[in-house]
C-alpha positions as CSV (number, residue, x, y, z in Angstrom):
1,M,10.7,8.6,29.5
2,T,10.5,7.9,25.8
3,D,7.0,7.1,24.5
4,L,7.5,3.4,23.8
5,T,4.6,3.4,21.2
6,K,6.7,5.7,18.9
7,L,9.4,3.1,18.5
8,T,9.8,1.1,15.3
9,L,9.6,-2.7,15.6
10,S,13.4,-3.0,15.1
11,Q,14.0,-0.2,17.8
12,A,11.6,-2.0,20.2
13,R,13.4,-5.3,19.5
14,D,16.7,-3.7,20.3
15,G,15.4,-2.0,23.5
16,L,14.1,-5.3,24.9
17,A,17.4,-6.9,24.2
18,K,19.2,-4.3,26.1
19,K,16.7,-4.4,28.9
20,S,15.8,-0.7,28.5
21,F,12.3,-1.7,29.2
22,S,10.2,-4.9,29.7
23,A,7.8,-6.6,27.3
24,T,5.1,-5.9,29.9
25,E,5.9,-2.2,30.0
26,L,5.9,-2.0,26.2
27,T,2.7,-3.9,25.9
28,N,0.9,-1.8,28.6
29,A,1.9,1.3,26.7
30,F,0.1,0.1,23.6
31,I,-2.8,-1.0,25.6
32,D,-3.2,2.4,27.3
33,R,-2.9,4.1,23.9
34,I,-5.5,1.8,22.4
35,E,-7.9,2.6,25.2
36,K,-7.5,6.3,24.6
37,A,-7.5,6.4,20.7
38,N,-9.5,3.5,19.4
39,A,-12.9,5.2,19.7
40,A,-11.7,7.8,17.2
41,I,-9.8,5.6,14.8
42,N,-11.9,2.4,15.1
43,A,-8.9,0.3,14.1
44,Y,-9.5,-2.6,16.6
45,V,-12.7,-4.5,16.5
46,L,-11.6,-6.5,19.6
47,P,-8.7,-5.4,21.9
48,T,-7.4,-8.4,23.8
49,P,-5.5,-6.7,26.7
50,E,-5.5,-9.7,29.1
51,H,-4.3,-12.1,26.4
52,A,-1.6,-9.6,25.4
53,R,-0.4,-9.1,29.1
54,A,-0.1,-12.9,29.5
55,Q,2.0,-13.2,26.3
56,A,4.1,-10.4,27.5
57,A,4.7,-11.9,30.9
58,E,5.9,-15.1,29.2
59,S,8.2,-13.0,27.0
60,D,9.7,-11.3,30.0
61,K,10.6,-14.7,31.5
62,R,12.3,-15.7,28.3
63,L,14.2,-12.3,27.9
64,K,15.3,-12.7,31.5
65,A,16.5,-16.3,30.9
66,G,18.4,-15.3,27.8
67,N,16.4,-17.5,25.3
68,A,14.5,-14.8,23.4
69,R,12.8,-15.6,20.1
70,P,13.0,-13.4,17.0
71,L,9.9,-11.3,17.9
72,E,10.1,-11.7,21.6
73,G,7.8,-9.3,23.4
74,L,6.8,-7.2,20.4
75,P,3.1,-6.1,20.3
76,L,1.3,-6.5,17.1
77,G,-2.2,-6.1,15.7
78,N,-4.0,-9.0,13.9
79,K,-6.4,-8.5,11.0
80,D,-9.8,-10.0,11.8
81,L,-9.4,-12.3,8.8
82,F,-6.9,-14.4,10.6
83,C,-8.4,-17.1,12.8
84,T,-7.4,-16.9,16.4
85,N,-7.9,-20.0,18.8
86,G,-10.6,-19.3,21.2
87,I,-10.8,-15.5,20.2
88,R,-13.7,-14.1,18.2
89,T,-13.0,-14.0,14.4
90,T,-15.7,-12.5,12.2
91,A,-14.0,-11.2,9.0
92,C,-15.9,-8.1,10.0
93,S,-19.2,-9.7,8.9
94,K,-22.4,-10.2,10.8
95,I,-22.6,-13.7,9.2
96,L,-19.9,-15.1,11.5
97,D,-21.6,-13.6,14.5
98,D,-19.6,-14.6,17.6
99,F,-17.5,-17.3,15.9
100,K,-14.5,-18.5,18.0
101,P,-12.3,-20.7,16.0
102,P,-10.8,-23.8,17.7
103,Y,-7.5,-23.3,15.9
104,E,-4.9,-20.6,14.9
105,S,-4.1,-19.5,11.4
106,T,-0.6,-20.7,10.4
107,V,0.7,-17.1,9.9
108,G,-0.6,-16.2,13.4
109,Q,1.0,-19.3,14.9
110,N,4.3,-18.5,13.3
111,L,4.2,-15.0,14.9
112,W,3.3,-16.2,18.3
113,D,5.9,-19.0,18.2
114,A,8.4,-16.3,17.3
115,G,7.4,-14.5,20.6
116,A,5.0,-11.7,19.3
117,V,2.3,-10.4,21.5
118,M,-1.2,-9.9,20.1
119,L,-2.9,-6.7,21.1
120,G,-6.2,-7.5,19.5
121,K,-8.2,-8.1,16.2
122,L,-8.1,-5.3,13.6
123,N,-10.9,-3.9,11.5
124,N,-11.2,-4.6,7.8
125,D,-13.6,-4.4,4.9
126,E,-16.2,-7.2,5.2
127,F,-14.6,-10.4,3.9
128,A,-11.8,-8.2,2.6
129,M,-14.1,-6.8,0.0
130,G,-13.4,-3.1,-0.3
131,S,-10.8,-0.4,-0.9
132,S,-11.7,2.0,1.9
133,N,-12.7,0.0,5.1
134,E,-16.2,1.3,4.8
135,T,-17.9,-2.1,4.4
136,S,-17.1,-3.5,7.8
137,A,-19.9,-4.7,10.0
138,F,-18.1,-2.8,12.9
139,G,-18.1,0.6,11.1
140,N,-15.6,2.4,9.1
141,V,-12.0,3.0,10.2
142,V,-10.8,6.6,10.2
143,S,-7.3,7.5,8.8
144,P,-5.1,9.3,11.3
145,W,-4.2,11.6,8.5
146,R,-6.1,14.8,7.5
147,R,-5.9,17.2,4.6
148,K,-4.2,20.5,5.2
149,G,-6.5,23.0,7.0
150,K,-9.1,20.4,8.0
151,D,-9.9,20.0,11.6
152,G,-11.9,16.7,11.3
153,K,-15.1,18.1,12.8
154,R,-17.1,17.4,9.6
155,S,-17.5,13.8,8.2
156,T,-16.1,15.0,4.9
157,D,-12.8,16.0,6.7
158,K,-12.2,12.4,7.7
159,L,-10.2,10.3,5.3
160,V,-10.3,6.6,4.6
161,P,-7.3,4.5,5.5
162,G,-7.6,2.3,2.4
163,G,-8.8,-1.2,2.3
164,S,-9.4,-3.9,3.0
165,S,-6.6,-3.8,5.5
166,G,-7.6,-0.3,6.8
167,G,-7.5,-1.3,10.4
168,S,-4.0,-2.6,10.1
169,S,-2.7,0.4,8.2
170,A,-4.4,2.9,10.6
171,A,-3.2,1.1,13.6
172,V,0.4,1.2,12.5
173,A,0.2,4.8,11.3
174,S,-1.4,6.0,14.6
175,D,1.1,4.0,16.8
176,L,-1.6,1.6,18.0
177,C,0.8,-1.3,17.4
178,L,4.4,-1.9,16.2
179,A,3.2,-3.7,13.0
180,A,0.2,-5.7,11.9
181,T,-0.9,-8.6,9.8
182,A,-2.8,-7.9,6.7
183,T,-4.0,-9.7,3.5
184,D,-3.9,-8.6,-0.1
185,T,-6.3,-9.9,-2.8
186,G,-6.1,-7.1,-5.3
187,G,-4.1,-4.4,-3.4
188,S,-5.4,-4.7,0.1
189,I,-1.9,-4.4,1.8
190,R,-0.3,-2.0,-0.7
191,Q,-3.2,0.5,-1.2
192,P,-3.9,1.2,2.5
193,A,-0.1,1.3,3.2
194,A,0.2,4.0,0.5
195,L,-2.7,6.1,1.8
196,T,-1.4,6.0,5.4
197,G,2.3,6.5,5.0
198,T,3.2,3.0,6.0
199,V,5.1,0.1,4.4
200,G,3.2,-2.9,3.1
201,I,4.4,-6.0,1.2
202,K,2.4,-8.7,-0.6
203,P,4.7,-11.6,-0.9
204,T,4.7,-14.0,-3.8
205,Y,1.6,-16.2,-3.8
206,G,2.5,-19.2,-1.9
207,R,5.1,-17.6,0.3
208,C,2.8,-17.4,3.4
209,S,0.3,-20.0,4.3
210,R,-3.4,-19.2,3.7
211,W,-4.5,-21.8,6.3
212,G,-6.7,-20.3,8.9
213,I,-7.3,-17.1,6.9
214,V,-10.9,-16.5,6.0
215,A,-11.0,-16.9,2.3
216,F,-12.2,-14.3,-0.3
217,A,-10.6,-15.3,-3.6
218,S,-8.4,-18.4,-3.0
219,S,-6.2,-18.0,-6.0
220,L,-5.4,-14.3,-5.3
221,D,-5.3,-14.0,-1.4
222,Q,-2.0,-13.7,0.2
223,A,-0.9,-12.7,3.7
224,G,1.7,-10.0,4.4
225,P,2.7,-7.3,6.9
226,I,2.0,-3.6,7.3
227,A,4.8,-1.9,9.2
228,K,6.4,1.5,10.0
229,T,9.6,0.9,8.0
230,V,11.1,-1.2,5.4
231,R,13.2,-2.9,8.0
232,D,10.2,-3.7,10.1
233,S,8.4,-5.2,7.2
234,A,11.4,-7.4,6.4
235,I,11.5,-8.7,10.1
236,M,7.7,-9.4,10.0
237,L,7.8,-11.3,6.6
238,K,10.7,-13.4,7.8
239,A,8.5,-14.6,10.8
240,M,5.2,-14.9,8.9
241,A,6.4,-16.9,5.9
242,S,6.7,-20.7,5.9
243,H,5.9,-23.8,4.0
244,D,2.7,-25.4,5.3
245,L,1.4,-28.8,4.5
246,K,-2.1,-27.8,5.5
247,D,-2.1,-25.3,2.5
248,S,-1.7,-27.0,-0.8
249,T,-0.8,-23.7,-2.5
250,S,2.0,-23.1,0.0
251,V,5.4,-23.3,-1.7
252,E,8.2,-25.3,-0.2
253,A,11.0,-22.8,-0.5
254,P,13.6,-21.4,2.0
255,V,12.6,-18.1,3.6
256,P,15.6,-15.7,3.3
257,D,16.8,-13.3,6.0
258,Y,15.2,-10.3,4.3
259,E,16.8,-7.9,6.9
260,A,20.3,-8.9,5.9
261,V,19.8,-7.6,2.2
262,L,18.7,-4.0,3.1
263,S,22.1,-2.5,2.9
264,K,23.0,-4.0,-0.5
265,G,21.8,-1.0,-2.5
266,V,20.7,-1.1,-6.1
267,K,23.9,-0.6,-8.1
268,G,23.6,-2.2,-11.4
269,L,19.9,-3.2,-10.8
270,R,17.7,-3.0,-13.9
271,V,14.5,-1.1,-13.0
272,G,11.5,-1.4,-15.4
273,V,9.0,1.6,-15.9
274,P,6.0,0.3,-17.6
275,K,4.5,2.8,-20.1
276,E,1.0,1.4,-19.7
277,Y,0.8,2.6,-16.0
278,R,0.8,6.2,-17.1
279,V,-3.0,6.1,-17.3
280,D,-5.4,8.9,-18.4
281,G,-6.6,10.9,-15.6
282,M,-3.5,10.2,-13.3
283,S,-2.8,13.3,-11.3
284,K,0.4,15.4,-12.0
285,E,1.6,14.9,-8.5
286,I,1.5,11.1,-8.8
287,G,3.4,11.4,-12.1
288,K,6.0,13.6,-10.4
289,L,6.3,11.2,-7.5
290,W,7.0,8.4,-10.0
291,D,9.6,10.5,-11.7
292,D,11.2,11.2,-8.3
293,G,11.4,7.5,-7.6
294,I,13.1,6.9,-10.9
295,A,15.6,9.7,-10.2
296,W,16.4,8.2,-6.7
297,L,17.0,4.8,-8.0
298,K,19.1,6.1,-10.9
299,A,21.2,8.2,-8.5
300,A,21.8,5.1,-6.3
301,G,23.3,3.2,-9.4
302,A,20.3,1.4,-10.9
303,T,19.6,1.6,-14.7
304,I,16.1,2.6,-15.8
305,H,14.4,0.8,-18.7
306,E,11.0,1.5,-20.3
307,I,9.0,-1.7,-20.6
308,S,5.6,-2.7,-22.0
309,L,3.0,-4.8,-20.2
310,P,0.3,-4.7,-22.9
311,H,-2.3,-6.6,-21.2
312,T,-2.4,-4.3,-18.2
313,K,-5.6,-2.5,-19.5
314,Y,-7.5,-5.8,-19.3
315,A,-6.3,-6.6,-15.7
316,L,-9.1,-4.7,-13.7
317,P,-12.0,-6.1,-15.6
318,A,-10.5,-9.6,-15.6
319,Y,-9.8,-9.3,-11.8
320,Y,-13.4,-8.3,-11.1
321,I,-14.6,-11.5,-12.8
322,V,-12.1,-13.9,-11.2
323,A,-12.4,-12.5,-7.7
324,P,-16.1,-12.4,-7.4
325,A,-16.4,-15.9,-9.0
326,E,-14.1,-17.3,-6.3
327,C,-15.9,-15.2,-3.7
328,S,-19.2,-16.7,-4.7
329,S,-17.8,-20.2,-4.3
330,N,-16.0,-19.6,-1.1
331,L,-18.9,-17.8,0.6
332,A,-21.4,-20.4,-0.2
333,R,-20.3,-22.2,3.1
334,Y,-22.0,-19.4,5.2
335,D,-25.5,-20.9,5.5
336,G,-26.3,-20.6,9.2
337,M,-26.0,-24.4,9.7
338,R,-22.8,-25.0,11.4
339,Y,-21.4,-21.8,12.8
340,G,-22.0,-18.0,12.9
341,L,-25.4,-16.3,12.4
342,R,-28.6,-18.3,12.1
343,I,-32.0,-16.8,11.3
344,E,-34.7,-19.4,11.6
345,G,-37.0,-19.7,8.6
346,D,-40.1,-21.7,7.7
347,N,-37.9,-24.4,6.0
348,L,-34.3,-25.1,5.0
349,I,-34.3,-22.8,1.9
350,D,-36.0,-20.0,3.9
351,T,-33.3,-20.3,6.7
352,Y,-30.6,-20.1,4.2
353,E,-32.1,-17.0,2.6
354,K,-32.8,-15.2,5.8
355,T,-29.5,-15.9,7.3
356,R,-27.5,-14.8,4.3
357,A,-29.6,-11.7,3.7
358,A,-29.1,-10.6,7.3
359,G,-25.4,-11.6,7.5
360,F,-23.9,-10.3,4.3
361,G,-23.3,-6.5,3.7
362,K,-24.2,-4.8,0.5
363,E,-20.8,-5.0,-1.2
364,V,-20.4,-8.7,-0.3
365,R,-23.9,-9.4,-1.8
366,R,-23.0,-7.5,-4.9
367,R,-19.8,-9.6,-5.5
368,I,-21.6,-12.9,-4.7
369,L,-24.2,-12.0,-7.4
370,I,-21.6,-11.0,-10.0
371,G,-19.6,-14.2,-9.2
372,T,-22.7,-16.5,-9.4
373,Y,-23.6,-14.8,-12.7
374,V,-20.2,-15.3,-14.4
375,L,-20.1,-19.0,-13.2
376,S,-23.6,-19.8,-14.4
377,A,-24.3,-22.0,-17.4
378,G,-24.0,-20.1,-20.7
379,Y,-21.8,-17.4,-19.1
380,Y,-18.9,-19.5,-17.7
381,D,-17.0,-19.5,-21.1
382,A,-18.0,-15.9,-22.1
383,Y,-16.7,-14.4,-18.8
384,Y,-14.8,-16.6,-16.3
385,L,-12.9,-18.7,-18.8
386,K,-12.0,-15.6,-20.8
387,A,-10.8,-13.8,-17.7
388,Q,-8.5,-16.7,-16.8
389,K,-7.0,-16.5,-20.3
390,V,-6.4,-12.8,-19.9
391,R,-4.8,-13.6,-16.5
392,T,-2.3,-15.9,-18.3
393,L,-1.5,-13.2,-20.8
394,I,-0.8,-10.8,-17.9
395,K,1.6,-13.2,-16.3
396,R,3.3,-13.8,-19.7
397,D,3.8,-10.0,-20.0
398,F,5.8,-10.0,-16.7
399,D,7.7,-13.2,-17.6
400,E,8.9,-11.4,-20.8
401,A,9.8,-8.3,-18.8
402,W,11.9,-10.2,-16.5
403,N,14.3,-10.9,-19.4
404,K,15.0,-7.2,-19.4
405,V,14.7,-5.9,-15.8
406,D,15.0,-7.0,-12.2
407,V,12.3,-5.0,-10.6
408,V,9.4,-2.8,-11.8
409,L,8.5,0.6,-10.3
410,T,4.9,2.1,-10.5
411,P,2.7,4.3,-8.4
412,T,0.7,2.4,-5.8
413,T,-2.5,4.3,-6.1
414,P,-4.1,6.7,-8.8
415,S,-4.8,9.4,-6.0
416,P,-4.3,10.3,-2.4
417,A,-6.6,9.2,0.4
418,F,-10.2,10.3,-0.2
419,A,-12.9,11.3,2.2
420,L,-15.3,8.9,3.9
421,G,-18.3,8.5,1.7
422,E,-16.7,10.2,-1.3
423,K,-16.6,7.1,-3.4
424,S,-18.5,4.4,-1.5
425,G,-21.7,5.2,-3.5
426,D,-19.9,4.4,-6.7
427,P,-18.6,0.9,-6.9
428,L,-16.8,1.5,-10.2
429,A,-14.9,4.5,-8.7
430,M,-13.9,2.3,-5.7
431,Y,-12.8,-0.5,-8.1
432,L,-10.5,1.9,-9.9
433,E,-8.5,2.3,-6.7
434,D,-6.9,-1.1,-7.5
435,I,-5.9,-0.2,-11.1
436,F,-2.1,-0.3,-10.3
437,T,-2.1,-3.2,-7.8
438,V,-4.4,-6.0,-9.3
439,T,-1.9,-7.2,-11.9
440,V,0.5,-8.3,-9.1
441,N,-2.2,-10.7,-7.7
442,M,-3.3,-11.9,-11.1
443,A,0.3,-12.9,-11.9
444,G,1.1,-14.2,-8.4
445,L,4.0,-11.8,-8.0
446,P,5.4,-10.0,-4.9
447,G,4.4,-6.3,-4.7
448,M,5.4,-3.7,-2.1
449,S,4.4,0.0,-1.3
450,V,6.8,2.4,0.1
451,P,5.8,5.9,1.4
452,A,7.5,8.3,-1.0
453,G,6.1,11.7,-0.6
454,L,3.1,13.9,0.4
455,S,0.4,15.2,-1.8
456,S,-0.5,18.8,-2.2
457,E,-3.2,18.1,0.5
458,G,-0.5,17.1,2.9
459,T,-1.4,13.3,2.8
460,P,0.8,10.3,2.0
461,L,1.6,8.9,-1.4
462,G,3.3,5.6,-2.1
463,L,5.4,4.0,-4.8
464,Q,5.0,0.4,-5.7
465,L,7.7,-2.1,-6.4
466,I,6.9,-5.4,-8.3
467,G,9.4,-8.2,-8.3
468,K,10.1,-11.6,-9.8
469,P,8.4,-14.7,-8.1
470,F,10.0,-15.4,-4.7
471,D,12.5,-12.5,-5.1
472,E,11.2,-10.4,-2.2
473,E,14.8,-9.7,-1.4
474,T,15.2,-7.4,-4.4
475,L,12.0,-5.5,-3.3
476,F,13.4,-5.0,0.2
477,R,16.8,-3.6,-1.0
478,T,15.1,-1.3,-3.5
479,A,12.5,-0.2,-1.1
480,Q,15.3,0.7,1.4
481,V,16.8,3.1,-1.1
482,I,13.4,4.8,-1.7
483,E,12.8,5.1,2.0
484,D,16.3,6.5,2.6
485,A,15.7,9.1,-0.2
486,A,12.1,10.1,0.7
487,G,12.5,10.0,4.4
488,R,9.9,8.8,6.9
489,F,6.9,10.9,7.8
490,A,4.5,10.4,10.5
491,A,0.9,11.7,10.8
492,P,1.4,15.3,11.9
493,D,-1.3,16.0,14.5
494,E,-2.4,13.4,17.0
495,W,-6.0,14.5,17.1
496,W,-7.2,11.0,17.8
497,M,-5.5,11.3,21.3
498,K,-7.3,14.5,22.2
499,G,-10.8,13.1,22.4
């Protein structure tokens, strides 16, 4: 019998429709695989097998009755940043302890209303702060990929899956779910997708509701999917996106059928190549990958145009002022008074201090301190206000570019996946992982990473597509051309299934 966990989301959907297998059989196949593999990958911080089986049983009733919903019976992983009604949600931080929300995130509710099955909560960097999934209170996630010639016995052989959505990317890449929810504040969908050979899209800010998602930086955070293929990501985003009155930043706009545009191709499409993204120190293989992408799109009928985004060089420092500032404000609510961890002190202030000291990890504390500093009297104008002005200029660069091009093509990351511990001791090196992705969040644009090749080490590399606001359709049709040209590639050796 076919290994059901190897199917793509669209293949599983078609198989269920044809009654080739049941939702219960499909779900049990993933539950069994998670039980065997999760100890090695650490993608799930909380598997929910009984919850999944109950949802699958309901899906089987609907499939039998002929009233299936769009995602009926399809097993997904859910990032631990999305609140789940009655199921522990911690943002992978000790500060939230055993918090069980009495409500469901809007994105999650959209998926379950569409018939999807939740296999469990996925690991992520604490409060989504990180680019390697090494800051989680539940320990790091291990990528299913390995460099050529490495057997994984040494810790330096193990690679990061990217972050913050490392649990999502690793789970999809190792076939521990059909697709997964994720969030992106400065690249946290696209960067892990690139490092694990998966497809990830951060939609336009406001396309998906942020209600019920644990906040990091409210003006930057956006939900999106990580999936095995471009088609799968199109199916997922259609279900996840909606207007939501509970989120004041949610935009009232129709959600297109993204799957319907995949065959349109790119003939006549104007593709922009920003000269500022050819940064010093970028490896030759990243440059070659970019050139390959340009050639594929040109061969498919697109026209290539060099463009300038002059304020790109200021994006990373501006981002690391805006994001920590908003983090400092958002995380002020975790004080041990209403929910989560509480460490009793001698008085109220002492309780606050002990709770927050014990509850927050090193990287979160660092960003809170940076954010508090830039928002403090005497520094607000010098840092935060100036960063917001730079943000406006970055958006203006893109606004001007859209007069000349329809989509922008860049690398997703400056390098392939790195080893666990290789960069975690150097915050600046880690922050540079977001150099190609943060502009998209600063400008509120849609961005997508598509697997495009393998490095000399035999690990995945991705190309990034950036689109006009609410024009995810162009990203999907362009991404399909890249996927068709590059071909899909799965992690070569299932070492995580061997114990």
